[in-house]
N, C-alpha and C positions, 0 to 999 in steps of 0.2 A: 603513611602506611595504610594500605587497604584492609578492610575488614574481611576476614577469611570465613567463607560460607560453605556449609555442607547441605546437600539436598538428599534427604532420606526418602527414597521413592522416586523412580524415574518413569512415571506413567503420564497420563493425560495432563495433569497439572505440573508434576515435577519437572518434566522435560521443558515445559514452557518457562517455568520459574528459573531453571538452570540457565537457559539462553538469556533470560532477562538479567540475571545476576552478572553473567559474563560481559554484558554490555555496559554495566554501570561504572562510572569513573572512580567510585569509592569502595567498590566491592570486588572481591576475588573469589571465583568459584574453585574450591579445592577438590571437590569430588562429589560423585553421585552414587547411589546404591541401587541394586536390584537383588531380588531373592532368587531369581532363576534367569537363565539366558533367554532372550527373545530378540525380535528385530529392534526394539528400543535400546536394548543393551548394545547391539551392534552399532546403532546410530550414535550412542554416547561415545563409543570407542572411535568411530570415524570422525567425530568432532574434536577429538583430543581430550575429552573429559576423562579423568581418572575414575575407574570403576571399582567399587567396593561391594562386598557381599553382605547382605542384611538378613536378619531373621534366621530361618532354618536352611538358608542357601548353602551350597557347597562350592568352594572355589574350583574343585575338580570338574564340576559340571560346566563351568564357564571355559576353563582351559581346554576341555575336550572339544569345544567348538571353535577354538581359536581366539577367545576373548581374554585379553590380559587383565588380571585382577591385581589391584594395588593393596589389597588387604581386606579386613573386616570392617563393619560399621563402627565397631569400638575403636579400631585404629584410626579411622577417619575422624571420629569425634575428638580424638586427642590432638588433632592438628588444626582445629577451627575455633572461631570466636562465637559462632551462632549456627544453629541448624534450622532448616525449614523442613518440617515433617509433611511430606506429600504422599504418605502411605495410604492404603485403602481405609475407608470409613471404619472407625472404632479401633483400628490398629494403633493410631496415634496415642490413645490413652495408655496403652501398654508401653509404648515407646517413651512416654514421659518419664517413667522410672529410670530409664537409661540416661536420659538427658540430665535428670537431677543428680544421678550418680557422678556424671562428668562435670556437673556444675556449669553448664553452658545454657544461655538463653535459647528458647525455642519458639518457633512460629508454627501453629497448627492450622488446619483447614476447617471449613464450615461443616464437614461431615461429622465432626466431633461435637459432643454436647458442650454448651458454653462453659461449664465448670472445669473443662480440661485445662484452662489457662486462667491467668489473673484477670484478663479482660478480653472482650470481643473488640475487634478493630475495624475501622473504616477510615481511610485517609482524609476524606472530606468531612467526616463526621466527628471523630473524637481523637485525632492525632495527639493533641496536647495532653489529654488525660492518660494516654498510654505511654508517654515518655518515661523511660527508665524501668519499665516493667521487665520481669525476667521471662514471662511467657505471654504470648498473645494468640488469639484465635481470629484468623481472617474469616469473616462470616461468609456464608454460602453465596453462590452466584446471584440468586434471586434477592437475597437480603442485601448484598452489595449494591445491586441496582436500585433497590428501594431506598437504601440509606443515602446514596448519591442524590437521588431526586429530592429526598427530604432536606438535604443540605442546601439545595437551591431554594426550595419553597419556604422552609421555616424561617430562615433569616430575613427574607424580604416581606412576606405577607402573613406568616404564621399559619398554623393548621388547627382547625377545630376538630375535623374528623376525616378519615381517609378509608375508603373502601377499595379493595383491590381483588380482582380475579386474575389468577395466574394461569395462563395457558402454557402448560409445561411440555417440553420435548420428552419423548418416551425413552430415548437412549442417546448416547454419544455416537458419532459416526462409526467408530471402530467397534462398537458393541454389536454382537449378533444374537445374543441370548435374551434380550429384553423385548417387551411389547408395551402397548398393544400394537398388533399389526394392522388391524382394521376395526377401529372403535375409538370412542371417547370415554375415558374412564374418570368419573368423579373421585376426588379425594374426600373420603367421608369423615375425616377429622375436621370438624367445624367449630370455630374457625381453624384454618390450617396453621401449622407451626411457624409460618414465615412472619406473621405479625409479632408474636413474642420475641422472635429472633431480632427483628428490627429494634425492638425496645431494649435489647442489650446494648445498642448504640445510643438510642434516644429514649430514655426511660419514661418520659412523660408524654410521648407521642400516642395519640389515640388512632389506632390503625387496626382494621379487621381484614383478614385475608381468607380467600377460598382458592381452591386449585382444581384443575382438571388436567389429565394427561392425554396427549394426542399423538398420533403416529407420525412424528417427524423427528429428525435428528439435528436440525439446523440451529434453532434458537428457542428461547422462551419469549412469550409476549405477555405483558402486563396490561390489563384493562383497568385504568385508574379513574376514580371519582373522588376528588378532594374538595372538602368544604374549607376554604381558606378563611382565616380570621379577618383579613382585610382584603378588599377587592382590588386587583390590579387595574390599571387604566384600561387595558384591553388585552386581547390574546397575544398581540405582537410584543407586548412588554414581557410576557411569560416566555415566548419563543426567544426573545433577545437574552433573557436571563439564562436559559439553557445553553444558547450558543456561546455565551461569555464564560461559562463554567468549564474547567478542564474535565476531560473524560465524558463529554457528551458530544454526540454527532447528530446534527439536525439535517434531515433531507428535505430539500425544497421541492415543491410540486413539479417544477420543470425537469427534475432529475428522473422522474418516472420510476421511482422505487415503490412498487406496490405492496411489497411484503418481504418476508425474511429471505426468499430465494434471491431477490435482487440485492438485499443487504449483504449477503455472503458473496455474491458475485463481485460487488464493490470491494469487499475485503480481499478477495483473490486478486483483483486488479491492483489494489494498493500494495499488497505483498508484505505486510508487516508480520514478523514472527512466522507463525504457521499459517499465514493468510488469515489471521484472526481479526476479530472486531472487539477490541478491549473496552470500547466506550459504550455508554448507554445510547441506544438509537432512539431518536425522536423524529416523528414525521410532522412537518409543518401542517399538513392537512389533517393530521390525526390529533389535533389539539383544539379544544373549544372552551371558551369561557362564557359563563352565564351568571353574571353578578359575581358572587363569591364561590360559585361552583365551577371547578376546573375539571374537565374531562380530557384525558390524553392516553394514548398508547405509547408504550416503550418496549423495545426488543432488547434481549439480553443474550449475549453469546456465552453459553455455559462453560465452554472449554477455556475461555481466556480472560473473562472480565476480572477475575480475582488476581491475575498475575501481577499487575502493577501494585496492587494492594499488599502483596507479600513483600515486595521491595520496600515500600514505605513502612511496613511493620518493622522490618529490620532497622531502618533508620530511627524509628521512634524508640525502640528498645535500647539502642546503643547511643542515642542522643547525637545522631550524625547530622541532623537538620533542626533548625530552631522551631519550625512549625510545619503544619501540613502543606500549605501552599509551596513552601520552599522545597520540601521533599518531592512533592508531586511534579514540580517543574523539572527537577533533576531527572527523576524517573522517566517522565514522558519525553523529554528531549532525547534521552538515550535510546528509548524504544521507538522513536519516530511518531509518537502520537501527537495529534493536533496539526500534523503537516499534511496538506492536501495530496 
């Protein structure tokens, strides 16, 4: 019998997670929620997803525009085994009370503070530690990318210290009210919150992060300097380790991928999900090794990188897979990741 899943919030993350759930062999998407009708609600209906009303939403508003409603979020929660909260930042904390009242496990997103759940989660980082938890928080897009990279580097060579500058996108493509439009804006929280967030996955990792916001909607880029504990043989050994790890995509020099525009063009050509890039992107020419000092760029698609992590979080909580690699293999096969 498949595990029944609700998605509370059908926006940028929620609609992607809903599609991902629907593709999994061991999960069943029971329904999704919206607080008000919009084009995403229409798309949910067109895909055959049962639509429920959340928050202060009114069923009559949906019915007035021809969207069929199957009930309220409370009625949806009564039909499922687990809920993925994909509501806007800080709304998840309020929703937690509702999930606790219904006694169902919940997955939260990285826009919530870490204490919203029993543990923060990354499939390659701490799957086993999260098995059987009643609530998990999938860390943010940037933290997910850093935690994945840590999973490759820590186990092979160890890390003495890690310095990261995050070049952050200003807004998602659908957003029209955010900036900057023409400027580079430093984040004056020094260090930025991303380092402490990574330590919710790897408590002993020495990592310091800073961030700037730039006028693009495509992706984030991380500029990494890692002092490894043990020196790899050469840069090719590090590249091979990234290539061998799930949820990494390495672009070779001959592919002429100069930056994030070509990465997203590749994603559109590949056509996974919403033409997303769910893997960490590494450039072969963007990695250099100098003794124990590793320098590399990686790009993170903020709209989609956490999607497979949400699926694995469900499996960890409900003990549907014995370990992280087993769950990742199921998830990625269903999503088409790792397939050229």
